[in-house]
N, C-alpha and C positions, 0 to 999 in steps of 0.2 A: 469383415466379420466383427460383430460386436462382442467385446470382451465381457464376461460375466463379472458383475460387481461383487466385491468381497462381502462375506456375510457380516451382518452388524455385530459389534462387540456386545457381550452380555451386559445388561445394565448393572452398574456398580453404585456405591453410595452417592457418587457425585451426580448420577443421573436421576436420583430421587427428587420428587417435587419439593420436599422439605429437607433442609440441610440436616445432617446427622447431629444428634445431641448426646450429651452425657446422660445416662440413666442409672438409677439405683441398681438395677439388675446387672448392667454392664460393669459398674464399680465392684459389685460383689464377685462377679466372674474374674475381674482383674485381680482382686486381692487373693482369690482362690488360686489363680495361676501363679502369682508371686510366691505364695506360701508352699504350694505343692511342687512347683518347678517343672510341671509337665501338663500338656493338654489333657491327657488321660486322667491324671490325678485331679485336675481342676474339675473335670466332668463328673468324676465320682463324688467330689466334695459337694457340688451344687445339685447333684441328682439330675444331670442333663447329659447331652451327647458331646463327643469331641468336636463334631462339626459345629454344634451350637456355640461352644466355647470360642472356636476360631472366628465365628461370625461376630460375636460380641466384641472380641478384641479388635478385629478389623474395623468395626463400627466406631469404637473408641479412638482408634488411630486416625480415622478419617475426620472425626469430630475435632480432634486436637491438632491434626496436621503434622504428626510426627510418629515415628516408630516408638513403641513402648517396651518391646522385648526383643532381645536377640534370640530368635528361635533356633538358630544353628547351634547354640550352646546347649549342653546337657549337664545339669538342668538349665532351663531357659533363664536368662538373666535380664535385669532391668537396664534399659538405656537411660541416659541422663533425664530424658523427658519422663520416662517411666518412674524414676526415683522421685521426681517432683510430684507426679500424680499420686504416688503411693501415700505421701504425707497428707494430701488433701482428701484422698479417697477414704482413708481410715478416720479422719476427723468427721467427714460427712456421714459415714455409716454409724459412727458412735453417736452423733447427734440424733440421727433417725431412730436408732435403737432406744435411746433414752426417751424420745417422744412416744414410741410405741409402748414402752413400759408404763409411762404415765397414763396413756389412754387406756391401756389394759386395766389399770387399777380402777378407772372410772367405770368401765364396762362390766367389771366383775360384780358390782353391786346388783346388776340385773341379770347375772348369769343364770340361765334356766336349768342347766344340767352340768354336772362334773363327774367324770368317769375315772375311777381309780383302778390300778392294777398292782397287786401286791404279791410278792413272793410267798408261796404257801407256807414256808417256815415261820413267817411272821403274821400270817393272815389273822389268826385268832387274837394275837396280841395288839397288832397295830390297827386293823380295820375299824373296830368299834371306836377307838380314840380319834382316828382321823375323820371318820364319817360324822361323829357327833360334833367335833370341833369345827368342821366345815359348815354344818347346818347352823351352828351358833353364829358364825361369821356372815353367812348368806342364808337367812331363814327361808327365802323363796326358792332356793336352789335344790333340785333333786339330785341326790348323790347316790351313785351305784359303785359297787366294788367287785372286781374279778380277782380270783387268786389262782396261781398256777406256777409253773416252772419259770425260772428267771428269763430264759430265752423267749418264752411266750409273752411274758410281761413286756419285754423290749419290743417284740414284734407288734404288739398292740399299740404301743406308743408310736412306733414308726409308721404304722398304717392308719393312724388317727382313730383307732377304735378305743383308745384311752387317752386321757389328758395328762395324768401324772402316774408314774410307776415307782415301785420300790423293788430293786432287783440286785442279784449278785453278779451280774455281768453288765457290760456297757454296750451301747450301739457301735456298729462297725465304724461309722463316721461320727465322732463325738462332736464335731464342730457345729452341727445343727441342733444340739441339745444343751440344756442347762443341767449340769451334773453336780450333785451335792452329796459327797461321801457322808455316810451316817455312822457306820461301825466297821470295825475289822475284827474277825474272829479266827482263832487258830483251829486247825484240824487236830483231832485227838484219835488215839487208837482205842477202839471199843471191841470188847470180846465177851463171850459168854462167861458167866461167873466162874472163876477159878480155872478157866481154860488156859490162861497164860500167866507166867510168873516173871516179874521183873528181874533182870540179870543180864550178864554179858551174852547169853545165848538166846535172847528174846527173839531176834530175827530168825534164828534157826527154828525156834518153836513156831513162829508164824508160818514158816514154809510147810510145816507138817499139818497145819489145820486148814480147813476150807476157808477161802476168802470170799466174802459176800460183797459183790461189787454193785455200785450204782450203774445203771445202764449208761452206755456211751451217748445215748440220745439226750441225756440231761447234762447241763453244765457242770454240776458237781461231780458227775461220773468222769467227765473229761479231765477235770482238775486232778482227781485222785489217780486216774490211770497214768497221766503224764508224770506226776510226781513219783509214783512207784517205779516208773521206767528210769527217771532221773537218778533215784537213789539205788537203783539196781536191786530192788527187793523182789525175790522170786515168790510167785503166788500160784496157788492152785485155783484156776478159774473154772467154776462149775455152773454158775448162773448169774444173771444180772437182773436187777429190779429197779423200778423208777422211784417209787415212793419210799420215803425214809422209814415209815412205820413198817413197811414190808421188809426192808433191809434189816432193821433191828429185830423183827420177829424171826427172820431166817437165821440171824446170828445166834439167837437164843435156841432155836430149834436144832441147828446143826452143830452147836458148840464151836462155831467159827469166830471170825473177826472181820472188822471193816474199819475204814477211816471215815469220820464224819465231823460235824461241827457242833458247838454248843446249841445253836438255834435249832438244829435238827434233832438234837437230843431232847430239847424241851418239847418239840413237836411230837416225839415218841415217848413222852414222860412215863407212861404206864409200864414200859419195859425196863426202866432204870434199876429196879430192885434185882433184876436177873442179869445185870451187866456189870462189867468192870471197865473203868475208864483209866487209861494209862497214857503217859507222855509218849510221843513218837520216839522210836529207837534210832532215828536217823534225822536228817535235816528237817527243820520245821517248814510248814507251808500254811498259808492263811488265805482267806478270801475277804473282799470288801463288799459291803452292801451299800448301795447309793440310791438316792431319790433322783429320778430322771424326768424331765419335762422338755417339751420342744422350746427352743430358745425364743425369747421375746414375745410370748403369747399370754402369759398369766401374771405379769407384773411380779410383785413380791410374794405371791402366794406360795410358790415352790419353796422359797427360803423359809417362810413361816412354818410350813408343814415339816420341813426338814428339822427345824428346831423342836417342833412337837415330838417328832420321832426320837431325836437324841435325848430329850428329857425323859420320855417314857422308858427308853432302854437304860439310861443311867440310873433312874430312880426305882425301876421295878424289874425289868427283865434281867439285867446283869446281876443284881443282888439275889434274885430268885435262883438263877443258875448256880451261883456261888454257894448258896445254902443247900441246894439239892445235891450238888456234886462237889463237895469240898476237896476231894482228892485230885480233881482235875487241875493240872498245872496251867493250862491256858485260860485266859479270861477274855470276856467280851470287852473290847476297847471302843469307847465312844469317840468318834472323830469330830471334834468341834469345828465350827465354821472358822475358816482362816481369815475371813474378811474383818 
């Protein structure tokens, strides 16, 4: 009787026609795995699958001829060969990033279109300045601007529907983006004129009045709701609205109160004569607004635009708020570039 031959082994890297090589993608996956400490974390970082991460690492190990990670450890740890590759990988990726930046600077002169996405609180203030500044830099470039909620701004950047955004929240995976903080602003207590009186019983007064909340669907609503839970402030929840102007109009109409920020107050400027702005009677909370762009794609342009934004806020927006609302204890803080 003839014995059946065993099935052939699946082809591995050694069976390929060409020997395995180091690739930029493989090095980026390697660094992502080193920094996150897990296959799943690395997959999320690079926007790929766990199996893809494993394949890239296996390919690198075949190319080098040594194990790079101890995958039994949690988090995974580098082997001696992996530690040596880490030094070279970071140096290689840094050089490539620098080259991409310089090439991007050259290509920007012929940029046909640039799409901005700006948080609606700053749309009327920032958009005209940024658009006109861009067209002076790149006269042949068509510039368009979208305004909306912070989460929608970030979504547009992530889905490549916008090139540069200004928002009050950050992407879930910050590593793929160039993030430049522009300003920090405190939340303040806003109520209908004469509805609240500063004193030791201010929190009790707030409990007796209707609380006009931002919808939980918008980032500012999530910040406010989380903070009120943190400070254990009891509130009467009757309605939720998305737009700041609607929130402030409802505060005036109901004689109630809300928490908001200076930029939002400027966006609803016409309601200010009918409102009182008070310091928070509990722990402070603030939000940061940043300029966000995909990493390595637009050269120094995001940094230049961030400086334009900071200059506009420092010279015009912050003084305007201070003049309009002198009683507000919080002030808009410009966050200068740390570089």
